[in-house]
KOLNULUM-705507 format. One record per residue (C-alpha): residue number from 1; x, y, z. Coordinates in steps of 0.001 Angstrom, whole numbers. Last residue first. Layout:
N
num: NUM xx: X yy: Y zz: Z
...
//
This chain:
336
num: 336 xx: 135679 yy: 62868 zz: 93976
num: 335 xx: 132082 yy: 62156 zz: 96061
num: 334 xx: 133008 yy: 64618 zz: 98363
num: 333 xx: 133716 yy: 67167 zz: 96264
num: 332 xx: 130348 yy: 66548 zz: 94136
num: 331 xx: 128192 yy: 66703 zz: 97443
num: 330 xx: 130003 yy: 69766 zz: 98474
num: 329 xx: 129515 yy: 71490 zz: 95210
num: 328 xx: 125875 yy: 70389 zz: 95037
num: 327 xx: 125241 yy: 71285 zz: 98797
num: 326 xx: 127035 yy: 74707 zz: 98296
num: 325 xx: 124619 yy: 75249 zz: 95297
num: 324 xx: 121721 yy: 74160 zz: 97005
num: 323 xx: 122497 yy: 76428 zz: 100110
num: 322 xx: 123194 yy: 79334 zz: 97896
num: 321 xx: 119666 yy: 79027 zz: 95935
num: 320 xx: 117776 yy: 78554 zz: 99470
num: 319 xx: 119225 yy: 81879 zz: 100978
num: 318 xx: 118463 yy: 83470 zz: 97830
num: 317 xx: 114899 yy: 82331 zz: 97871
num: 316 xx: 114008 yy: 82722 zz: 101030
num: 315 xx: 115186 yy: 86388 zz: 101070
num: 314 xx: 113563 yy: 86951 zz: 97995
num: 313 xx: 110188 yy: 85837 zz: 99200
num: 312 xx: 110393 yy: 86682 zz: 102956
num: 311 xx: 110979 yy: 90213 zz: 101963
num: 310 xx: 108869 yy: 90427 zz: 99176
num: 309 xx: 106089 yy: 88720 zz: 101298
num: 308 xx: 106752 yy: 91282 zz: 104312
num: 307 xx: 107224 yy: 94569 zz: 102554
num: 306 xx: 104332 yy: 93597 zz: 99716
num: 305 xx: 101941 yy: 92908 zz: 102770
num: 304 xx: 102692 yy: 96311 zz: 103989
num: 303 xx: 102512 yy: 98603 zz: 100856
num: 302 xx: 99349 yy: 96112 zz: 99884
num: 301 xx: 97818 yy: 97282 zz: 103130
num: 300 xx: 98859 yy: 101039 zz: 102662
num: 299 xx: 97480 yy: 101216 zz: 99247
num: 298 xx: 94081 yy: 99697 zz: 99810
num: 297 xx: 92534 yy: 102125 zz: 98081
num: 296 xx: 95056 yy: 103974 zz: 95555
num: 295 xx: 93048 yy: 104053 zz: 92746
num: 294 xx: 89910 yy: 104646 zz: 95127
num: 293 xx: 91443 yy: 108208 zz: 96137
num: 292 xx: 92038 yy: 109642 zz: 92755
num: 291 xx: 88070 yy: 110054 zz: 92814
num: 290 xx: 85813 yy: 107265 zz: 94297
num: 289 xx: 82862 yy: 106406 zz: 91784
num: 288 xx: 84204 yy: 108742 zz: 88684
num: 287 xx: 87786 yy: 107859 zz: 88995
num: 286 xx: 86846 yy: 104141 zz: 89746
num: 285 xx: 85010 yy: 104451 zz: 86427
num: 284 xx: 87886 yy: 105988 zz: 84457
num: 283 xx: 90440 yy: 103521 zz: 85920
num: 282 xx: 87924 yy: 100585 zz: 84464
num: 281 xx: 87530 yy: 102005 zz: 81042
num: 280 xx: 91115 yy: 102683 zz: 80556
num: 279 xx: 91687 yy: 98771 zz: 81802
num: 278 xx: 89173 yy: 97864 zz: 79482
num: 277 xx: 90900 yy: 99529 zz: 76252
num: 276 xx: 89131 yy: 98122 zz: 73215
num: 275 xx: 90445 yy: 94374 zz: 73246
num: 274 xx: 89279 yy: 93607 zz: 76749
num: 273 xx: 85760 yy: 94959 zz: 76199
num: 272 xx: 84151 yy: 92075 zz: 78086
num: 271 xx: 85414 yy: 92530 zz: 81263
num: 270 xx: 84187 yy: 96214 zz: 81247
num: 269 xx: 81667 yy: 96412 zz: 83904
num: 268 xx: 77864 yy: 97175 zz: 82912
num: 267 xx: 76621 yy: 94043 zz: 85187
num: 266 xx: 77578 yy: 93790 zz: 88368
num: 265 xx: 80702 yy: 92291 zz: 90604
num: 264 xx: 78685 yy: 89055 zz: 91137
num: 263 xx: 79566 yy: 87412 zz: 94309
num: 262 xx: 78889 yy: 83688 zz: 94768
num: 261 xx: 77266 yy: 82489 zz: 98186
num: 260 xx: 75083 yy: 79811 zz: 96551
num: 259 xx: 76412 yy: 79159 zz: 93297
num: 258 xx: 74850 yy: 81275 zz: 90273
num: 257 xx: 71970 yy: 79821 zz: 88411
num: 256 xx: 72321 yy: 78059 zz: 84943
num: 255 xx: 70570 yy: 80022 zz: 82100
num: 254 xx: 74096 yy: 80651 zz: 79680
num: 253 xx: 73342 yy: 82947 zz: 77029
num: 252 xx: 75579 yy: 85815 zz: 78408
num: 251 xx: 77821 yy: 83078 zz: 79465
num: 250 xx: 80877 yy: 84094 zz: 81613
num: 249 xx: 80715 yy: 87796 zz: 81176
num: 248 xx: 80494 yy: 88670 zz: 85053
num: 247 xx: 82957 yy: 86072 zz: 86325
num: 246 xx: 85665 yy: 87956 zz: 85056
num: 245 xx: 84555 yy: 91106 zz: 86628
num: 244 xx: 86845 yy: 90275 zz: 89725
num: 243 xx: 89579 yy: 89652 zz: 87455
num: 242 xx: 88909 yy: 93473 zz: 85899
num: 241 xx: 88302 yy: 94865 zz: 89164
num: 240 xx: 91529 yy: 93401 zz: 90786
num: 239 xx: 93472 yy: 94780 zz: 87720
num: 238 xx: 92292 yy: 98307 zz: 87805
num: 237 xx: 92879 yy: 98222 zz: 91401
num: 236 xx: 96620 yy: 96875 zz: 90979
num: 235 xx: 96986 yy: 99152 zz: 88255
num: 234 xx: 96386 yy: 102150 zz: 91030
num: 233 xx: 98151 yy: 100490 zz: 93484
num: 232 xx: 101617 yy: 100925 zz: 91527
num: 231 xx: 103472 yy: 103342 zz: 93491
num: 230 xx: 102523 yy: 101644 zz: 97032
num: 229 xx: 103869 yy: 98334 zz: 95452
num: 228 xx: 106900 yy: 99504 zz: 93890
num: 227 xx: 107921 yy: 101536 zz: 97545
num: 226 xx: 106959 yy: 98818 zz: 99720
num: 225 xx: 108401 yy: 95843 zz: 97536
num: 224 xx: 112188 yy: 98169 zz: 97256
num: 223 xx: 112413 yy: 98201 zz: 101381
num: 222 xx: 111222 yy: 94921 zz: 101687
num: 221 xx: 113645 yy: 93430 zz: 98714
num: 220 xx: 116904 yy: 95297 zz: 100692
num: 219 xx: 115779 yy: 93898 zz: 103998
num: 218 xx: 115267 yy: 90361 zz: 102989
num: 217 xx: 118247 yy: 90185 zz: 100721
num: 216 xx: 120679 yy: 91645 zz: 103454
num: 215 xx: 119013 yy: 89040 zz: 106211
num: 214 xx: 118940 yy: 85889 zz: 103751
num: 213 xx: 122505 yy: 86814 zz: 102840
num: 212 xx: 123563 yy: 87108 zz: 106130
num: 211 xx: 121981 yy: 83976 zz: 107341
num: 210 xx: 123742 yy: 81997 zz: 104390
num: 209 xx: 127042 yy: 83215 zz: 105268
num: 208 xx: 129503 yy: 85385 zz: 103276
num: 207 xx: 130664 yy: 86715 zz: 106385
num: 206 xx: 131094 yy: 90393 zz: 105707
num: 205 xx: 131824 yy: 92701 zz: 109235
num: 204 xx: 134616 yy: 94051 zz: 108146
num: 203 xx: 133617 yy: 97512 zz: 107706
num: 202 xx: 134472 yy: 97905 zz: 104125
num: 201 xx: 132774 yy: 94331 zz: 103406
num: 200 xx: 129638 yy: 95129 zz: 105608
num: 199 xx: 129495 yy: 98678 zz: 103334
num: 198 xx: 129620 yy: 96798 zz: 99918
num: 197 xx: 126817 yy: 94431 zz: 100873
num: 196 xx: 124513 yy: 96780 zz: 102050
num: 195 xx: 125299 yy: 98855 zz: 98654
num: 194 xx: 125042 yy: 95503 zz: 96622
num: 193 xx: 121712 yy: 94769 zz: 98173
num: 192 xx: 120398 yy: 98099 zz: 97895
num: 191 xx: 121142 yy: 98481 zz: 94168
num: 190 xx: 119688 yy: 94626 zz: 93706
num: 189 xx: 116645 yy: 95577 zz: 95395
num: 188 xx: 116291 yy: 99071 zz: 93727
num: 187 xx: 116736 yy: 97508 zz: 90292
num: 186 xx: 114374 yy: 94831 zz: 91165
num: 185 xx: 111535 yy: 96636 zz: 92172
num: 184 xx: 110932 yy: 99479 zz: 89978
num: 183 xx: 110700 yy: 97550 zz: 86717
num: 182 xx: 109201 yy: 94708 zz: 88994
num: 181 xx: 106178 yy: 96694 zz: 89807
num: 180 xx: 105826 yy: 98449 zz: 86382
num: 179 xx: 106080 yy: 94996 zz: 84698
num: 178 xx: 103167 yy: 93794 zz: 87320
num: 177 xx: 100348 yy: 96262 zz: 86975
num: 176 xx: 100231 yy: 95951 zz: 83171
num: 175 xx: 101028 yy: 92464 zz: 83138
num: 174 xx: 98117 yy: 91763 zz: 85482
num: 173 xx: 95960 yy: 93974 zz: 83284
num: 172 xx: 96847 yy: 92609 zz: 80386
num: 171 xx: 96332 yy: 88971 zz: 81422
num: 170 xx: 92952 yy: 89765 zz: 82967
num: 169 xx: 91196 yy: 87342 zz: 80694
num: 168 xx: 93243 yy: 84253 zz: 80458
num: 167 xx: 90779 yy: 82561 zz: 82701
num: 166 xx: 87965 yy: 83054 zz: 79752
num: 165 xx: 90031 yy: 81050 zz: 77790
num: 164 xx: 89357 yy: 77829 zz: 79582
num: 163 xx: 85566 yy: 78202 zz: 78261
num: 162 xx: 82953 yy: 77815 zz: 80606
num: 161 xx: 83872 yy: 79759 zz: 83758
num: 160 xx: 81245 yy: 80018 zz: 86054
num: 159 xx: 81636 yy: 76846 zz: 87795
num: 158 xx: 85122 yy: 77218 zz: 88395
num: 157 xx: 84004 yy: 80243 zz: 90997
num: 156 xx: 81781 yy: 77780 zz: 93163
num: 155 xx: 84595 yy: 75114 zz: 92847
num: 154 xx: 87029 yy: 77577 zz: 94182
num: 153 xx: 84528 yy: 78348 zz: 96908
num: 152 xx: 84442 yy: 75140 zz: 98176
num: 151 xx: 81299 yy: 73321 zz: 98419
num: 150 xx: 81705 yy: 70977 zz: 95535
num: 149 xx: 85277 yy: 70301 zz: 96878
num: 148 xx: 83394 yy: 68768 zz: 99863
num: 147 xx: 82826 yy: 69088 zz: 103443
num: 146 xx: 83549 yy: 72832 zz: 103396
num: 145 xx: 82583 yy: 74299 zz: 106557
num: 144 xx: 80002 yy: 77078 zz: 107666
num: 143 xx: 79882 yy: 79123 zz: 111300
num: 142 xx: 78917 yy: 82242 zz: 109754
num: 141 xx: 77389 yy: 81786 zz: 106470
num: 140 xx: 80335 yy: 82471 zz: 103054
num: 139 xx: 80520 yy: 84672 zz: 101284
num: 138 xx: 82802 yy: 84677 zz: 97864
num: 137 xx: 84934 yy: 87100 zz: 97498
num: 136 xx: 87986 yy: 85546 zz: 97707
num: 135 xx: 86969 yy: 83307 zz: 95284
num: 134 xx: 86935 yy: 85730 zz: 92534
num: 133 xx: 90579 yy: 87158 zz: 93324
num: 132 xx: 92002 yy: 83080 zz: 93304
num: 131 xx: 90395 yy: 82248 zz: 90126
num: 130 xx: 91216 yy: 84815 zz: 88203
num: 129 xx: 94922 yy: 85116 zz: 89816
num: 128 xx: 95024 yy: 81239 zz: 88908
num: 127 xx: 94395 yy: 81911 zz: 85681
num: 126 xx: 96542 yy: 84800 zz: 85335
num: 125 xx: 99756 yy: 83046 zz: 86714
num: 124 xx: 100895 yy: 80674 zz: 83842
num: 123 xx: 100904 yy: 83512 zz: 80968
num: 122 xx: 102155 yy: 86030 zz: 84115
num: 121 xx: 105308 yy: 84538 zz: 84165
num: 120 xx: 105952 yy: 84877 zz: 80574
num: 119 xx: 105867 yy: 88408 zz: 80781
num: 118 xx: 107094 yy: 88722 zz: 84455
num: 117 xx: 110577 yy: 87142 zz: 83103
num: 116 xx: 110956 yy: 89762 zz: 80317
num: 115 xx: 109923 yy: 92662 zz: 82534
num: 114 xx: 112618 yy: 91518 zz: 85339
num: 113 xx: 115436 yy: 91246 zz: 82771
num: 112 xx: 114495 yy: 94438 zz: 81339
num: 111 xx: 114340 yy: 96295 zz: 84702
num: 110 xx: 117564 yy: 94591 zz: 85898
num: 109 xx: 119531 yy: 95400 zz: 82858
num: 108 xx: 118293 yy: 99150 zz: 83159
num: 107 xx: 119558 yy: 99256 zz: 86967
num: 106 xx: 123100 yy: 98073 zz: 85489
num: 105 xx: 123582 yy: 100776 zz: 83237
num: 104 xx: 124034 yy: 100161 zz: 79516
num: 103 xx: 127801 yy: 100739 zz: 78914
num: 102 xx: 129236 yy: 98868 zz: 81822
num: 101 xx: 131274 yy: 100909 zz: 84673
num: 100 xx: 134907 yy: 99628 zz: 84308
num: 99 xx: 136010 yy: 102969 zz: 82393
num: 98 xx: 138671 yy: 103873 zz: 80184
num: 97 xx: 136199 yy: 103451 zz: 77332
num: 96 xx: 132732 yy: 102264 zz: 78584
num: 95 xx: 131917 yy: 98522 zz: 79263
num: 94 xx: 130412 yy: 96125 zz: 76859
num: 93 xx: 127309 yy: 94806 zz: 78236
num: 92 xx: 127462 yy: 91186 zz: 76327
num: 91 xx: 128084 yy: 89146 zz: 79672
num: 90 xx: 125743 yy: 91339 zz: 81583
num: 89 xx: 122678 yy: 91015 zz: 79585
num: 88 xx: 123378 yy: 86938 zz: 79338
num: 87 xx: 123326 yy: 87113 zz: 83128
num: 86 xx: 120570 yy: 89073 zz: 83757
num: 85 xx: 118293 yy: 87342 zz: 80896
num: 84 xx: 119405 yy: 83936 zz: 82486
num: 83 xx: 118603 yy: 85025 zz: 86301
num: 82 xx: 115497 yy: 86493 zz: 85191
num: 81 xx: 114034 yy: 83597 zz: 82897
num: 80 xx: 114836 yy: 80803 zz: 85409
num: 79 xx: 113869 yy: 83205 zz: 88203
num: 78 xx: 110186 yy: 83687 zz: 86519
num: 77 xx: 109527 yy: 80372 zz: 85037
num: 76 xx: 110202 yy: 78868 zz: 88401
num: 75 xx: 107635 yy: 81164 zz: 90091
num: 74 xx: 105137 yy: 80677 zz: 87404
num: 73 xx: 105651 yy: 76814 zz: 87255
num: 72 xx: 106264 yy: 76295 zz: 90888
num: 71 xx: 103430 yy: 78281 zz: 92400
num: 70 xx: 100763 yy: 77183 zz: 89883
num: 69 xx: 99020 yy: 74830 zz: 92260
num: 68 xx: 99337 yy: 76819 zz: 95638
num: 67 xx: 97591 yy: 79708 zz: 93857
num: 66 xx: 94551 yy: 77497 zz: 92658
num: 65 xx: 94657 yy: 76238 zz: 96349
num: 64 xx: 94609 yy: 79576 zz: 97937
num: 63 xx: 91183 yy: 80059 zz: 96533
num: 62 xx: 89667 yy: 81200 zz: 100198
num: 61 xx: 92482 yy: 81046 zz: 102751
num: 60 xx: 90714 yy: 84732 zz: 104450
num: 59 xx: 87784 yy: 82963 zz: 105054
num: 58 xx: 85848 yy: 85169 zz: 107365
num: 57 xx: 87949 yy: 88641 zz: 108108
num: 56 xx: 85701 yy: 90860 zz: 106457
num: 55 xx: 82236 yy: 88893 zz: 107865
num: 54 xx: 82828 yy: 89237 zz: 111209
num: 53 xx: 84549 yy: 92682 zz: 110718
num: 52 xx: 81404 yy: 94338 zz: 109701
num: 51 xx: 82446 yy: 97795 zz: 109008
num: 50 xx: 81067 yy: 100395 zz: 110515
num: 49 xx: 77957 yy: 102599 zz: 110506
num: 48 xx: 76126 yy: 100725 zz: 112902
num: 47 xx: 73244 yy: 100181 zz: 110566
num: 46 xx: 75148 yy: 100937 zz: 106913
num: 45 xx: 76983 yy: 97994 zz: 108100
num: 44 xx: 79743 yy: 97238 zz: 105436
num: 43 xx: 81524 yy: 94200 zz: 104316
num: 42 xx: 79333 yy: 92972 zz: 101314
num: 41 xx: 78129 yy: 96456 zz: 99837
num: 40 xx: 80774 yy: 98560 zz: 100977
num: 39 xx: 83628 yy: 96209 zz: 99153
num: 38 xx: 81417 yy: 95360 zz: 96412
num: 37 xx: 83304 yy: 97472 zz: 93951
num: 36 xx: 86490 yy: 95558 zz: 95186
num: 35 xx: 89508 yy: 97269 zz: 96340
num: 34 xx: 89210 yy: 96144 zz: 99921
num: 33 xx: 88280 yy: 92512 zz: 99471
num: 32 xx: 91248 yy: 92375 zz: 97118
num: 31 xx: 93608 yy: 93460 zz: 99879
num: 30 xx: 92067 yy: 91396 zz: 102511
num: 29 xx: 92218 yy: 88254 zz: 100243
num: 28 xx: 95951 yy: 89286 zz: 99932
num: 27 xx: 96608 yy: 90209 zz: 103575
num: 26 xx: 95396 yy: 86443 zz: 104315
num: 25 xx: 98025 yy: 85022 zz: 101594
num: 24 xx: 100492 yy: 86306 zz: 103629
num: 23 xx: 102106 yy: 83136 zz: 104848
num: 22 xx: 100986 yy: 80228 zz: 103045
num: 21 xx: 101617 yy: 81900 zz: 99710
num: 20 xx: 104764 yy: 83114 zz: 101032
num: 19 xx: 106191 yy: 80050 zz: 101751
num: 18 xx: 105040 yy: 78257 zz: 98572
num: 17 xx: 106750 yy: 81081 zz: 96597
num: 16 xx: 110218 yy: 80311 zz: 98317
num: 15 xx: 109815 yy: 76816 zz: 97716
num: 14 xx: 109044 yy: 77247 zz: 93942
num: 13 xx: 111772 yy: 80011 zz: 93451
num: 12 xx: 114630 yy: 78026 zz: 95183
num: 11 xx: 113084 yy: 75023 zz: 93087
num: 10 xx: 113613 yy: 76434 zz: 90127
num: 9 xx: 116691 yy: 78400 zz: 90433
num: 8 xx: 118103 yy: 74860 zz: 91643
num: 7 xx: 116503 yy: 72973 zz: 88609
num: 6 xx: 117904 yy: 75985 zz: 86038
num: 5 xx: 121598 yy: 75016 zz: 87795
num: 4 xx: 123113 yy: 77371 zz: 90358
num: 3 xx: 126342 yy: 79239 zz: 89724
num: 2 xx: 129238 yy: 78187 zz: 91873
num: 1 xx: 129300 yy: 80201 zz: 95533
//
């Protein structure tokens, strides 16, 4: 397969992200609710001493619109940056004297490329994440339906933000979670994919087909994503708390009432002190409230969600990238 163009990488990444957003979004909503400091207050029924499942599982697609809106640009930025940095590093990476192995190990190259790509992608993704996670926490009455945009959780959340810069609150928390995650996931993913492909070639089972690429990629990405997700759960808990608290300081001098059904994470949380170690403050708060167990709240759900999402995401991305490349070459050959 010929090298893909930036447009092909952009399209493949956008289609993959859009597909995953629709399929696994409910699991992401549940994870957000589990990690919220208001989890017990909103979703636990003390009278029955059990979780109120009817409320917990209601509105699982709340806030999905904001994510879909930035799917194409954020995923496109990530993959075009990742592929460009990886290719550039591979070209200038010298080999060791008397050896075919590169001087800089491939896992380091993959970690560096994914980290740089993540920093760029997070700039686009942060506003959508802030809106999404706050919308996921809006409680709707049973049997309610949105007859207009103004009644939607997303609109209710947007009313709390008076300045566009408030939507960037949480960038450092998102980057602090995503950088270690991608720095671990992509080297493991690339190594597993290379190992599986090598094994299949030695056994004479390699076909070079799109379906084989999709299957190998999905298995490799699923395993890598699951491990990386579990390890970085404490960072995800902190990120969730910071983004949910973004509405809390929307306008201290504003007298406008809160939209019906909206949730505020409570005064005294750390969102206004982003420049003074907000992530550390939130981590300490979680530790004081729930101990180490609190930092790993939702770890199992997040690992399962990431295994499914990573496998489908990168599987669809790689197979679409291969299909687009082959289609372009085939079309050019036919035209010749």
